[in-house]
PDB file of the backbone (N, CA, C, O) and the ligand in Angstrom, with CONECT records:
HET     ZN  A 101       1
ATOM      1  N   MET A   1    -165.056 -23.473 -40.872  1.00  0.00           N
ATOM      2  CA  MET A   1    -165.506 -24.777 -40.430  1.00  0.00           C
ATOM      3  C   MET A   1    -165.026 -24.989 -39.005  1.00  0.00           C
ATOM      4  O   MET A   1    -163.859 -24.751 -38.694  1.00  0.00           O
ATOM      5  N   LEU A   2    -165.918 -25.433 -38.148  1.00  0.00           N
ATOM      6  CA  LEU A   2    -165.575 -25.743 -36.764  1.00  0.00           C
ATOM      7  C   LEU A   2    -165.436 -27.261 -36.611  1.00  0.00           C
ATOM      8  O   LEU A   2    -166.254 -28.031 -37.115  1.00  0.00           O
ATOM      9  N   ILE A   3    -164.393 -27.662 -35.911  1.00  0.00           N
ATOM     10  CA  ILE A   3    -164.191 -29.076 -35.616  1.00  0.00           C
ATOM     11  C   ILE A   3    -164.276 -29.235 -34.095  1.00  0.00           C
ATOM     12  O   ILE A   3    -163.524 -28.590 -33.365  1.00  0.00           O
ATOM     13  N   PRO A   4    -165.185 -30.090 -33.615  1.00  0.00           N
ATOM     14  CA  PRO A   4    -165.330 -30.268 -32.163  1.00  0.00           C
ATOM     15  C   PRO A   4    -164.273 -31.229 -31.624  1.00  0.00           C
ATOM     16  O   PRO A   4    -164.493 -32.439 -31.578  1.00  0.00           O
ATOM     17  N   CYS A   5    -163.144 -30.694 -31.222  1.00  0.00           N
ATOM     18  CA  CYS A   5    -162.086 -31.536 -30.642  1.00  0.00           C
ATOM     19  C   CYS A   5    -162.616 -32.143 -29.339  1.00  0.00           C
ATOM     20  O   CYS A   5    -163.173 -31.424 -28.509  1.00  0.00           O
ATOM     21  N   PRO A   6    -162.451 -33.448 -29.151  1.00  0.00           N
ATOM     22  CA  PRO A   6    -162.956 -34.080 -27.917  1.00  0.00           C
ATOM     23  C   PRO A   6    -162.285 -33.536 -26.655  1.00  0.00           C
ATOM     24  O   PRO A   6    -162.874 -33.608 -25.576  1.00  0.00           O
ATOM     25  N   LEU A   7    -161.081 -32.999 -26.760  1.00  0.00           N
ATOM     26  CA  LEU A   7    -160.383 -32.485 -25.575  1.00  0.00           C
ATOM     27  C   LEU A   7    -160.511 -30.976 -25.421  1.00  0.00           C
ATOM     28  O   LEU A   7    -160.566 -30.480 -24.296  1.00  0.00           O
ATOM     29  N   CYS A   8    -160.560 -30.232 -26.528  1.00  0.00           N
ATOM     30  CA  CYS A   8    -160.518 -28.768 -26.469  1.00  0.00           C
ATOM     31  C   CYS A   8    -161.862 -28.101 -26.748  1.00  0.00           C
ATOM     32  O   CYS A   8    -162.025 -26.911 -26.477  1.00  0.00           O
ATOM     33  N   GLY A   9    -162.820 -28.846 -27.281  1.00  0.00           N
ATOM     34  CA  GLY A   9    -164.093 -28.248 -27.642  1.00  0.00           C
ATOM     35  C   GLY A   9    -164.070 -27.765 -29.083  1.00  0.00           C
ATOM     36  O   GLY A   9    -163.111 -28.030 -29.807  1.00  0.00           O
ATOM     37  N   PRO A  10    -165.117 -27.056 -29.510  1.00  0.00           N
ATOM     38  CA  PRO A  10    -165.197 -26.584 -30.894  1.00  0.00           C
ATOM     39  C   PRO A  10    -164.075 -25.581 -31.209  1.00  0.00           C
ATOM     40  O   PRO A  10    -163.897 -24.591 -30.500  1.00  0.00           O
ATOM     41  N   ARG A  11    -163.331 -25.853 -32.275  1.00  0.00           N
ATOM     42  CA  ARG A  11    -162.224 -24.982 -32.680  1.00  0.00           C
ATOM     43  C   ARG A  11    -162.257 -24.788 -34.186  1.00  0.00           C
ATOM     44  O   ARG A  11    -162.769 -25.623 -34.932  1.00  0.00           O
ATOM     45  N   ASP A  12    -161.694 -23.655 -34.616  1.00  0.00           N
ATOM     46  CA  ASP A  12    -161.608 -23.369 -36.039  1.00  0.00           C
ATOM     47  C   ASP A  12    -160.733 -24.415 -36.722  1.00  0.00           C
ATOM     48  O   ASP A  12    -159.734 -24.864 -36.161  1.00  0.00           O
ATOM     49  N   ALA A  13    -161.115 -24.794 -37.929  1.00  0.00           N
ATOM     50  CA  ALA A  13    -160.364 -25.810 -38.669  1.00  0.00           C
ATOM     51  C   ALA A  13    -158.932 -25.358 -38.963  1.00  0.00           C
ATOM     52  O   ALA A  13    -158.073 -26.193 -39.246  1.00  0.00           O
ATOM     53  N   LEU A  14    -158.659 -24.044 -38.902  1.00  0.00           N
ATOM     54  CA  LEU A  14    -157.299 -23.560 -39.139  1.00  0.00           C
ATOM     55  C   LEU A  14    -156.334 -24.033 -38.060  1.00  0.00           C
ATOM     56  O   LEU A  14    -155.121 -24.028 -38.273  1.00  0.00           O
ATOM     57  N   GLU A  15    -156.853 -24.441 -36.903  1.00  0.00           N
ATOM     58  CA  GLU A  15    -155.995 -24.975 -35.849  1.00  0.00           C
ATOM     59  C   GLU A  15    -155.571 -26.414 -36.134  1.00  0.00           C
ATOM     60  O   GLU A  15    -154.683 -26.954 -35.474  1.00  0.00           O
ATOM     61  N   PHE A  16    -156.218 -27.025 -37.124  1.00  0.00           N
ATOM     62  CA  PHE A  16    -155.976 -28.432 -37.424  1.00  0.00           C
ATOM     63  C   PHE A  16    -155.189 -28.567 -38.725  1.00  0.00           C
ATOM     64  O   PHE A  16    -155.130 -27.646 -39.540  1.00  0.00           O
ATOM     65  N   ARG A  17    -154.596 -29.723 -38.889  1.00  0.00           N
ATOM     66  CA  ARG A  17    -153.975 -30.087 -40.167  1.00  0.00           C
ATOM     67  C   ARG A  17    -154.643 -31.364 -40.649  1.00  0.00           C
ATOM     68  O   ARG A  17    -154.712 -32.360 -39.929  1.00  0.00           O
ATOM     69  N   PHE A  18    -155.136 -31.314 -41.890  1.00  0.00           N
ATOM     70  CA  PHE A  18    -155.714 -32.513 -42.478  1.00  0.00           C
ATOM     71  C   PHE A  18    -154.600 -33.533 -42.682  1.00  0.00           C
ATOM     72  O   PHE A  18    -153.537 -33.196 -43.204  1.00  0.00           O
ATOM     73  N   VAL A  19    -154.831 -34.761 -42.280  1.00  0.00           N
ATOM     74  CA  VAL A  19    -153.812 -35.802 -42.436  1.00  0.00           C
ATOM     75  C   VAL A  19    -154.145 -36.691 -43.624  1.00  0.00           C
ATOM     76  O   VAL A  19    -153.342 -36.831 -44.546  1.00  0.00           O
ATOM     77  N   ASP A  20    -155.334 -37.293 -43.600  1.00  0.00           N
ATOM     78  CA  ASP A  20    -155.670 -38.222 -44.678  1.00  0.00           C
ATOM     79  C   ASP A  20    -157.078 -38.734 -44.473  1.00  0.00           C
ATOM     80  O   ASP A  20    -157.667 -38.582 -43.403  1.00  0.00           O
ATOM     81  N   GLU A  21    -157.602 -39.342 -45.514  1.00  0.00           N
ATOM     82  CA  GLU A  21    -158.812 -40.134 -45.350  1.00  0.00           C
ATOM     83  C   GLU A  21    -158.444 -41.338 -44.494  1.00  0.00           C
ATOM     84  O   GLU A  21    -157.308 -41.810 -44.543  1.00  0.00           O
ATOM     85  N   THR A  22    -159.375 -41.828 -43.729  1.00  0.00           N
ATOM     86  CA  THR A  22    -159.072 -43.029 -42.955  1.00  0.00           C
ATOM     87  C   THR A  22    -159.133 -44.227 -43.880  1.00  0.00           C
ATOM     88  O   THR A  22    -160.162 -44.515 -44.490  1.00  0.00           O
ATOM     89  N   VAL A  23    -158.021 -44.909 -43.969  1.00  0.00           N
ATOM     90  CA  VAL A  23    -157.882 -46.067 -44.847  1.00  0.00           C
ATOM     91  C   VAL A  23    -157.272 -47.194 -44.024  1.00  0.00           C
ATOM     92  O   VAL A  23    -156.253 -47.012 -43.358  1.00  0.00           O
ATOM     93  N   ARG A  24    -157.899 -48.342 -44.077  1.00  0.00           N
ATOM     94  CA  ARG A  24    -157.387 -49.504 -43.344  1.00  0.00           C
ATOM     95  C   ARG A  24    -156.111 -50.022 -43.999  1.00  0.00           C
ATOM     96  O   ARG A  24    -156.052 -50.200 -45.215  1.00  0.00           O
ATOM     97  N   ARG A  25    -155.101 -50.260 -43.181  1.00  0.00           N
ATOM     98  CA  ARG A  25    -153.853 -50.812 -43.684  1.00  0.00           C
ATOM     99  C   ARG A  25    -154.061 -52.288 -44.019  1.00  0.00           C
ATOM    100  O   ARG A  25    -154.659 -53.019 -43.230  1.00  0.00           O
ATOM    101  N   PRO A  26    -153.570 -52.740 -45.193  1.00  0.00           N
ATOM    102  CA  PRO A  26    -153.723 -54.155 -45.529  1.00  0.00           C
ATOM    103  C   PRO A  26    -152.842 -55.024 -44.640  1.00  0.00           C
ATOM    104  O   PRO A  26    -151.876 -54.548 -44.044  1.00  0.00           O
ATOM    105  N   GLU A  27    -153.184 -56.280 -44.562  1.00  0.00           N
ATOM    106  CA  GLU A  27    -152.399 -57.228 -43.765  1.00  0.00           C
ATOM    107  C   GLU A  27    -151.011 -57.365 -44.391  1.00  0.00           C
ATOM    108  O   GLU A  27    -150.906 -57.774 -45.548  1.00  0.00           O
ATOM    109  N   PRO A  28    -149.932 -57.032 -43.654  1.00  0.00           N
ATOM    110  CA  PRO A  28    -148.591 -57.006 -44.260  1.00  0.00           C
ATOM    111  C   PRO A  28    -148.147 -58.341 -44.851  1.00  0.00           C
ATOM    112  O   PRO A  28    -147.448 -58.362 -45.865  1.00  0.00           O
ATOM    113  N   GLN A  29    -148.531 -59.424 -44.252  1.00  0.00           N
ATOM    114  CA  GLN A  29    -148.034 -60.725 -44.721  1.00  0.00           C
ATOM    115  C   GLN A  29    -148.758 -61.223 -45.972  1.00  0.00           C
ATOM    116  O   GLN A  29    -148.208 -62.028 -46.724  1.00  0.00           O
ATOM    117  N   SER A  30    -149.963 -60.759 -46.197  1.00  0.00           N
ATOM    118  CA  SER A  30    -150.739 -61.325 -47.294  1.00  0.00           C
ATOM    119  C   SER A  30    -151.179 -60.305 -48.346  1.00  0.00           C
ATOM    120  O   SER A  30    -151.832 -60.682 -49.318  1.00  0.00           O
ATOM    121  N   ALA A  31    -150.843 -59.035 -48.179  1.00  0.00           N
ATOM    122  CA  ALA A  31    -151.317 -58.020 -49.128  1.00  0.00           C
ATOM    123  C   ALA A  31    -150.598 -58.127 -50.462  1.00  0.00           C
ATOM    124  O   ALA A  31    -149.395 -58.380 -50.516  1.00  0.00           O
ATOM    125  N   SER A  32    -151.338 -57.933 -51.517  1.00  0.00           N
ATOM    126  CA  SER A  32    -150.767 -57.956 -52.871  1.00  0.00           C
ATOM    127  C   SER A  32    -150.181 -56.575 -53.179  1.00  0.00           C
ATOM    128  O   SER A  32    -150.516 -55.603 -52.502  1.00  0.00           O
ATOM    129  N   PRO A  33    -149.317 -56.475 -54.181  1.00  0.00           N
ATOM    130  CA  PRO A  33    -148.795 -55.159 -54.577  1.00  0.00           C
ATOM    131  C   PRO A  33    -149.902 -54.176 -54.930  1.00  0.00           C
ATOM    132  O   PRO A  33    -149.767 -52.981 -54.668  1.00  0.00           O
ATOM    133  N   GLU A  34    -150.989 -54.650 -55.517  1.00  0.00           N
ATOM    134  CA  GLU A  34    -152.105 -53.757 -55.858  1.00  0.00           C
ATOM    135  C   GLU A  34    -152.773 -53.206 -54.598  1.00  0.00           C
ATOM    136  O   GLU A  34    -153.182 -52.046 -54.568  1.00  0.00           O
ATOM    137  N   GLN A  35    -152.883 -54.039 -53.557  1.00  0.00           N
ATOM    138  CA  GLN A  35    -153.480 -53.571 -52.300  1.00  0.00           C
ATOM    139  C   GLN A  35    -152.588 -52.523 -51.634  1.00  0.00           C
ATOM    140  O   GLN A  35    -153.090 -51.553 -51.067  1.00  0.00           O
ATOM    141  N   TRP A  36    -151.265 -52.713 -51.700  1.00  0.00           N
ATOM    142  CA  TRP A  36    -150.345 -51.721 -51.124  1.00  0.00           C
ATOM    143  C   TRP A  36    -150.405 -50.419 -51.904  1.00  0.00           C
ATOM    144  O   TRP A  36    -150.411 -49.338 -51.316  1.00  0.00           O
ATOM    145  N   ARG A  37    -150.450 -50.520 -53.235  1.00  0.00           N
ATOM    146  CA  ARG A  37    -150.529 -49.311 -54.059  1.00  0.00           C
ATOM    147  C   ARG A  37    -151.796 -48.537 -53.735  1.00  0.00           C
ATOM    148  O   ARG A  37    -151.770 -47.314 -53.597  1.00  0.00           O
ATOM    149  N   SER A  38    -152.901 -49.253 -53.616  1.00  0.00           N
ATOM    150  CA  SER A  38    -154.160 -48.607 -53.287  1.00  0.00           C
ATOM    151  C   SER A  38    -154.094 -47.953 -51.906  1.00  0.00           C
ATOM    152  O   SER A  38    -154.563 -46.828 -51.731  1.00  0.00           O
ATOM    153  N   TYR A  39    -153.522 -48.645 -50.935  1.00  0.00           N
ATOM    154  CA  TYR A  39    -153.418 -48.122 -49.573  1.00  0.00           C
ATOM    155  C   TYR A  39    -152.535 -46.872 -49.524  1.00  0.00           C
ATOM    156  O   TYR A  39    -152.856 -45.913 -48.823  1.00  0.00           O
ATOM    157  N   LEU A  40    -151.439 -46.883 -50.260  1.00  0.00           N
ATOM    158  CA  LEU A  40    -150.474 -45.791 -50.183  1.00  0.00           C
ATOM    159  C   LEU A  40    -150.843 -44.584 -51.042  1.00  0.00           C
ATOM    160  O   LEU A  40    -150.578 -43.448 -50.648  1.00  0.00           O
ATOM    161  N   TYR A  41    -151.451 -44.809 -52.209  1.00  0.00           N
ATOM    162  CA  TYR A  41    -151.579 -43.712 -53.163  1.00  0.00           C
ATOM    163  C   TYR A  41    -152.992 -43.344 -53.589  1.00  0.00           C
ATOM    164  O   TYR A  41    -153.221 -42.218 -54.028  1.00  0.00           O
ATOM    165  N   LEU A  42    -153.930 -44.245 -53.473  1.00  0.00           N
ATOM    166  CA  LEU A  42    -155.261 -43.961 -54.015  1.00  0.00           C
ATOM    167  C   LEU A  42    -156.211 -43.514 -52.912  1.00  0.00           C
ATOM    168  O   LEU A  42    -156.255 -44.110 -51.836  1.00  0.00           O
ATOM    169  N   ARG A  43    -156.963 -42.469 -53.187  1.00  0.00           N
ATOM    170  CA  ARG A  43    -157.959 -41.973 -52.250  1.00  0.00           C
ATOM    171  C   ARG A  43    -159.279 -41.789 -52.978  1.00  0.00           C
ATOM    172  O   ARG A  43    -159.311 -41.482 -54.169  1.00  0.00           O
ATOM    173  N   ALA A  44    -160.366 -41.981 -52.246  1.00  0.00           N
ATOM    174  CA  ALA A  44    -161.690 -41.920 -52.857  1.00  0.00           C
ATOM    175  C   ALA A  44    -162.104 -40.486 -53.175  1.00  0.00           C
ATOM    176  O   ALA A  44    -162.745 -40.243 -54.197  1.00  0.00           O
ATOM    177  N   ASN A  45    -161.745 -39.531 -52.308  1.00  0.00           N
ATOM    178  CA  ASN A  45    -162.123 -38.122 -52.491  1.00  0.00           C
ATOM    179  C   ASN A  45    -163.621 -38.003 -52.760  1.00  0.00           C
ATOM    180  O   ASN A  45    -164.046 -37.361 -53.721  1.00  0.00           O
ATOM    181  N   ARG A  46    -164.400 -38.626 -51.904  1.00  0.00           N
ATOM    182  CA  ARG A  46    -165.844 -38.681 -52.086  1.00  0.00           C
ATOM    183  C   ARG A  46    -166.524 -37.347 -51.826  1.00  0.00           C
ATOM    184  O   ARG A  46    -166.057 -36.533 -51.029  1.00  0.00           O
ATOM    185  N   ALA A  47    -167.625 -37.146 -52.512  1.00  0.00           N
ATOM    186  CA  ALA A  47    -168.507 -36.020 -52.236  1.00  0.00           C
ATOM    187  C   ALA A  47    -169.603 -36.537 -51.320  1.00  0.00           C
ATOM    188  O   ALA A  47    -170.346 -37.449 -51.683  1.00  0.00           O
ATOM    189  N   GLY A  48    -169.701 -35.956 -50.135  1.00  0.00           N
ATOM    190  CA  GLY A  48    -170.705 -36.413 -49.173  1.00  0.00           C
ATOM    191  C   GLY A  48    -170.040 -36.818 -47.876  1.00  0.00           C
ATOM    192  O   GLY A  48    -169.054 -36.211 -47.459  1.00  0.00           O
ATOM    193  N   ALA A  49    -170.580 -37.844 -47.237  1.00  0.00           N
ATOM    194  CA  ALA A  49    -170.084 -38.271 -45.930  1.00  0.00           C
ATOM    195  C   ALA A  49    -168.705 -38.906 -46.062  1.00  0.00           C
ATOM    196  O   ALA A  49    -168.512 -39.857 -46.819  1.00  0.00           O
ATOM    197  N   VAL A  50    -167.744 -38.357 -45.303  1.00  0.00           N
ATOM    198  CA  VAL A  50    -166.379 -38.881 -45.311  1.00  0.00           C
ATOM    199  C   VAL A  50    -165.885 -39.001 -43.869  1.00  0.00           C
ATOM    200  O   VAL A  50    -166.365 -38.307 -42.973  1.00  0.00           O
ATOM    201  N   THR A  51    -164.925 -39.888 -43.667  1.00  0.00           N
ATOM    202  CA  THR A  51    -164.251 -40.034 -42.379  1.00  0.00           C
ATOM    203  C   THR A  51    -162.776 -39.745 -42.609  1.00  0.00           C
ATOM    204  O   THR A  51    -162.130 -40.376 -43.446  1.00  0.00           O
ATOM    205  N   GLU A  52    -162.247 -38.775 -41.848  1.00  0.00           N
ATOM    206  CA  GLU A  52    -160.887 -38.299 -42.090  1.00  0.00           C
ATOM    207  C   GLU A  52    -160.116 -38.212 -40.785  1.00  0.00           C
ATOM    208  O   GLU A  52    -160.691 -38.156 -39.699  1.00  0.00           O
ATOM    209  N   LEU A  53    -158.797 -38.204 -40.925  1.00  0.00           N
ATOM    210  CA  LEU A  53    -157.916 -38.033 -39.778  1.00  0.00           C
ATOM    211  C   LEU A  53    -157.342 -36.626 -39.807  1.00  0.00           C
ATOM    212  O   LEU A  53    -156.783 -36.194 -40.815  1.00  0.00           O
ATOM    213  N   TRP A  54    -157.483 -35.911 -38.687  1.00  0.00           N
ATOM    214  CA  TRP A  54    -156.955 -34.552 -38.558  1.00  0.00           C
ATOM    215  C   TRP A  54    -156.054 -34.488 -37.333  1.00  0.00           C
ATOM    216  O   TRP A  54    -156.248 -35.227 -36.367  1.00  0.00           O
ATOM    217  N   LEU A  55    -155.075 -33.604 -37.380  1.00  0.00           N
ATOM    218  CA  LEU A  55    -154.187 -33.368 -36.234  1.00  0.00           C
ATOM    219  C   LEU A  55    -154.507 -31.995 -35.659  1.00  0.00           C
ATOM    220  O   LEU A  55    -154.487 -30.998 -36.381  1.00  0.00           O
ATOM    221  N   HIS A  56    -154.802 -31.938 -34.363  1.00  0.00           N
ATOM    222  CA  HIS A  56    -155.049 -30.647 -33.720  1.00  0.00           C
ATOM    223  C   HIS A  56    -153.703 -30.036 -33.347  1.00  0.00           C
ATOM    224  O   HIS A  56    -153.285 -30.060 -32.189  1.00  0.00           O
ATOM    225  N   ARG A  57    -153.041 -29.492 -34.357  1.00  0.00           N
ATOM    226  CA  ARG A  57    -151.652 -29.042 -34.199  1.00  0.00           C
ATOM    227  C   ARG A  57    -151.520 -27.793 -33.334  1.00  0.00           C
ATOM    228  O   ARG A  57    -150.486 -27.620 -32.689  1.00  0.00           O
ATOM    229  N   SER A  58    -152.507 -26.927 -33.293  1.00  0.00           N
ATOM    230  CA  SER A  58    -152.417 -25.710 -32.486  1.00  0.00           C
ATOM    231  C   SER A  58    -153.177 -25.844 -31.180  1.00  0.00           C
ATOM    232  O   SER A  58    -153.443 -24.847 -30.509  1.00  0.00           O
ATOM    233  N   GLY A  59    -153.521 -27.048 -30.821  1.00  0.00           N
ATOM    234  CA  GLY A  59    -154.258 -27.284 -29.579  1.00  0.00           C
ATOM    235  C   GLY A  59    -153.609 -28.406 -28.793  1.00  0.00           C
ATOM    236  O   GLY A  59    -152.472 -28.283 -28.338  1.00  0.00           O
ATOM    237  N   CYS A  60    -154.325 -29.480 -28.640  1.00  0.00           N
ATOM    238  CA  CYS A  60    -153.863 -30.595 -27.801  1.00  0.00           C
ATOM    239  C   CYS A  60    -152.871 -31.512 -28.508  1.00  0.00           C
ATOM    240  O   CYS A  60    -152.307 -32.410 -27.883  1.00  0.00           O
ATOM    241  N   ARG A  61    -152.651 -31.296 -29.812  1.00  0.00           N
ATOM    242  CA  ARG A  61    -151.704 -32.086 -30.602  1.00  0.00           C
ATOM    243  C   ARG A  61    -152.092 -33.574 -30.645  1.00  0.00           C
ATOM    244  O   ARG A  61    -151.237 -34.457 -30.715  1.00  0.00           O
ATOM    245  N   GLN A  62    -153.380 -33.813 -30.602  1.00  0.00           N
ATOM    246  CA  GLN A  62    -153.882 -35.183 -30.703  1.00  0.00           C
ATOM    247  C   GLN A  62    -154.485 -35.396 -32.089  1.00  0.00           C
ATOM    248  O   GLN A  62    -154.974 -34.460 -32.721  1.00  0.00           O
ATOM    249  N   TYR A  63    -154.439 -36.639 -32.541  1.00  0.00           N
ATOM    250  CA  TYR A  63    -155.086 -36.992 -33.798  1.00  0.00           C
ATOM    251  C   TYR A  63    -156.573 -37.217 -33.524  1.00  0.00           C
ATOM    252  O   TYR A  63    -156.950 -37.881 -32.559  1.00  0.00           O
ATOM    253  N   VAL A  64    -157.403 -36.651 -34.391  1.00  0.00           N
ATOM    254  CA  VAL A  64    -158.850 -36.697 -34.223  1.00  0.00           C
ATOM    255  C   VAL A  64    -159.471 -37.282 -35.496  1.00  0.00           C
ATOM    256  O   VAL A  64    -159.171 -36.834 -36.603  1.00  0.00           O
ATOM    257  N   VAL A  65    -160.326 -38.270 -35.330  1.00  0.00           N
ATOM    258  CA  VAL A  65    -161.089 -38.828 -36.448  1.00  0.00           C
ATOM    259  C   VAL A  65    -162.342 -37.972 -36.597  1.00  0.00           C
ATOM    260  O   VAL A  65    -163.145 -37.866 -35.670  1.00  0.00           O
ATOM    261  N   VAL A  66    -162.502 -37.366 -37.762  1.00  0.00           N
ATOM    262  CA  VAL A  66    -163.603 -36.435 -38.013  1.00  0.00           C
ATOM    263  C   VAL A  66    -164.518 -37.032 -39.082  1.00  0.00           C
ATOM    264  O   VAL A  66    -164.066 -37.454 -40.146  1.00  0.00           O
ATOM    265  N   GLU A  67    -165.790 -37.055 -38.778  1.00  0.00           N
ATOM    266  CA  GLU A  67    -166.794 -37.438 -39.772  1.00  0.00           C
ATOM    267  C   GLU A  67    -167.496 -36.166 -40.209  1.00  0.00           C
ATOM    268  O   GLU A  67    -168.053 -35.436 -39.389  1.00  0.00           O
ATOM    269  N   ARG A  68    -167.465 -35.908 -41.503  1.00  0.00           N
ATOM    270  CA  ARG A  68    -168.069 -34.673 -42.002  1.00  0.00           C
ATOM    271  C   ARG A  68    -168.666 -34.901 -43.374  1.00  0.00           C
ATOM    272  O   ARG A  68    -168.402 -35.904 -44.037  1.00  0.00           O
ATOM    273  N   ASP A  69    -169.482 -33.937 -43.780  1.00  0.00           N
ATOM    274  CA  ASP A  69    -170.034 -33.929 -45.134  1.00  0.00           C
ATOM    275  C   ASP A  69    -169.122 -33.032 -45.963  1.00  0.00           C
ATOM    276  O   ASP A  69    -169.015 -31.836 -45.690  1.00  0.00           O
ATOM    277  N   SER A  70    -168.472 -33.591 -46.958  1.00  0.00           N
ATOM    278  CA  SER A  70    -167.515 -32.804 -47.737  1.00  0.00           C
ATOM    279  C   SER A  70    -168.196 -31.780 -48.651  1.00  0.00           C
ATOM    280  O   SER A  70    -167.523 -30.890 -49.171  1.00  0.00           O
ATOM    281  N   LEU A  71    -169.489 -31.881 -48.855  1.00  0.00           N
ATOM    282  CA  LEU A  71    -170.200 -30.904 -49.677  1.00  0.00           C
ATOM    283  C   LEU A  71    -170.561 -29.660 -48.882  1.00  0.00           C
ATOM    284  O   LEU A  71    -170.554 -28.553 -49.421  1.00  0.00           O
ATOM    285  N   THR A  72    -170.877 -29.837 -47.600  1.00  0.00           N
ATOM    286  CA  THR A  72    -171.310 -28.711 -46.780  1.00  0.00           C
ATOM    287  C   THR A  72    -170.310 -28.352 -45.683  1.00  0.00           C
ATOM    288  O   THR A  72    -170.478 -27.335 -45.010  1.00  0.00           O
ATOM    289  N   ASN A  73    -169.275 -29.166 -45.493  1.00  0.00           N
ATOM    290  CA  ASN A  73    -168.301 -29.008 -44.401  1.00  0.00           C
ATOM    291  C   ASN A  73    -168.957 -29.089 -43.028  1.00  0.00           C
ATOM    292  O   ASN A  73    -168.445 -28.525 -42.061  1.00  0.00           O
ATOM    293  N   THR A  74    -170.074 -29.780 -42.939  1.00  0.00           N
ATOM    294  CA  THR A  74    -170.733 -29.992 -41.663  1.00  0.00           C
ATOM    295  C   THR A  74    -170.098 -31.186 -40.974  1.00  0.00           C
ATOM    296  O   THR A  74    -170.101 -32.295 -41.508  1.00  0.00           O
ATOM    297  N   VAL A  75    -169.550 -30.958 -39.780  1.00  0.00           N
ATOM    298  CA  VAL A  75    -168.931 -32.031 -39.016  1.00  0.00           C
ATOM    299  C   VAL A  75    -170.009 -32.697 -38.168  1.00  0.00           C
ATOM    300  O   VAL A  75    -170.699 -32.032 -37.395  1.00  0.00           O
ATOM    301  N   THR A  76    -170.150 -34.000 -38.316  1.00  0.00           N
ATOM    302  CA  THR A  76    -171.186 -34.720 -37.583  1.00  0.00           C
ATOM    303  C   THR A  76    -170.644 -35.428 -36.353  1.00  0.00           C
ATOM    304  O   THR A  76    -171.404 -35.704 -35.425  1.00  0.00           O
ATOM    305  N   ALA A  77    -169.350 -35.732 -36.319  1.00  0.00           N
ATOM    306  CA  ALA A  77    -168.771 -36.412 -35.162  1.00  0.00           C
ATOM    307  C   ALA A  77    -167.258 -36.243 -35.175  1.00  0.00           C
ATOM    308  O   ALA A  77    -166.641 -36.082 -36.228  1.00  0.00           O
ATOM    309  N   ALA A  78    -166.678 -36.283 -33.983  1.00  0.00           N
ATOM    310  CA  ALA A  78    -165.216 -36.244 -33.859  1.00  0.00           C
ATOM    311  C   ALA A  78    -164.840 -37.025 -32.612  1.00  0.00           C
ATOM    312  O   ALA A  78    -165.469 -36.891 -31.563  1.00  0.00           O
ATOM    313  N   ARG A  79    -163.810 -37.838 -32.743  1.00  0.00           N
ATOM    314  CA  ARG A  79    -163.346 -38.639 -31.610  1.00  0.00           C
ATOM    315  C   ARG A  79    -161.830 -38.781 -31.690  1.00  0.00           C
ATOM    316  O   ARG A  79    -161.239 -38.627 -32.760  1.00  0.00           O
ATOM    317  N   LEU A  80    -161.216 -39.070 -30.570  1.00  0.00           N
ATOM    318  CA  LEU A  80    -159.768 -39.237 -30.554  1.00  0.00           C
ATOM    319  C   LEU A  80    -159.392 -40.482 -31.334  1.00  0.00           C
ATOM    320  O   LEU A  80    -160.041 -41.521 -31.213  1.00  0.00           O
ATOM    321  N   ALA A  81    -158.342 -40.375 -32.132  1.00  0.00           N
ATOM    322  CA  ALA A  81    -157.919 -41.495 -32.969  1.00  0.00           C
ATOM    323  C   ALA A  81    -157.193 -42.556 -32.157  1.00  0.00           C
ATOM    324  O   ALA A  81    -157.145 -43.717 -32.563  1.00  0.00           O
ATOM    325  N   ARG A  82    -156.631 -42.179 -31.026  1.00  0.00           N
ATOM    326  CA  ARG A  82    -155.839 -43.153 -30.267  1.00  0.00           C
ATOM    327  C   ARG A  82    -156.710 -44.281 -29.688  1.00  0.00           C
ATOM    328  O   ARG A  82    -156.186 -45.288 -29.212  1.00  0.00           O
ATOM    329  N   LYS A  83    -158.026 -44.110 -29.732  1.00  0.00           N
ATOM    330  CA  LYS A  83    -158.913 -45.129 -29.210  1.00  0.00           C
ATOM    331  C   LYS A  83    -159.304 -46.154 -30.258  1.00  0.00           C
ATOM    332  O   LYS A  83    -160.062 -47.078 -29.966  1.00  0.00           O
ATOM    333  N   GLU A  84    -158.800 -46.004 -31.470  1.00  0.00           N
ATOM    334  CA  GLU A  84    -159.113 -46.954 -32.512  1.00  0.00           C
ATOM    335  C   GLU A  84    -157.907 -47.101 -33.424  1.00  0.00           C
ATOM    336  O   GLU A  84    -157.052 -46.216 -33.467  1.00  0.00           O
ATOM    337  N   ALA A  85    -157.829 -48.194 -34.142  1.00  0.00           N
ATOM    338  CA  ALA A  85    -156.745 -48.416 -35.094  1.00  0.00           C
ATOM    339  C   ALA A  85    -157.104 -47.723 -36.384  1.00  0.00           C
ATOM    340  O   ALA A  85    -158.054 -48.120 -37.060  1.00  0.00           O
ATOM    341  N   VAL A  86    -156.364 -46.699 -36.736  1.00  0.00           N
ATOM    342  CA  VAL A  86    -156.670 -45.924 -37.938  1.00  0.00           C
ATOM    343  C   VAL A  86    -155.811 -46.393 -39.100  1.00  0.00           C
ATOM    344  O   VAL A  86    -156.273 -46.449 -40.239  1.00  0.00           O
ATOM    345  N   SER A  87    -154.580 -46.725 -38.814  1.00  0.00           N
ATOM    346  CA  SER A  87    -153.652 -47.004 -39.921  1.00  0.00           C
ATOM    347  C   SER A  87    -153.673 -48.413 -40.383  1.00  0.00           C
ATOM    348  O   SER A  87    -152.940 -48.771 -41.305  1.00  0.00           O
TER     349      SER A  87
HETATM  350 ZN    ZN A 101    -157.655 -30.516 -29.207  1.00  0.00          ZN2+
END
């Protein structure tokens, strides 16, 4: 699988480390225990279009938001995570 790093160009996925599905952090002041449990431990693990956070550990060492199809491993988009709130 090739991941198009925005800084380094297309690279083998072995250069990256999967971090997590992108999950919005609940509001700390108002989140219920169930919302925290879901945020910390539950993942959708969907088949099909997913948005994930990867670290380009053997390249630029930047976090990259990757949109891919989990059934075919086709990457449709990749952008730097520092330009958006991921956590
Ligand atoms: Zn890179």
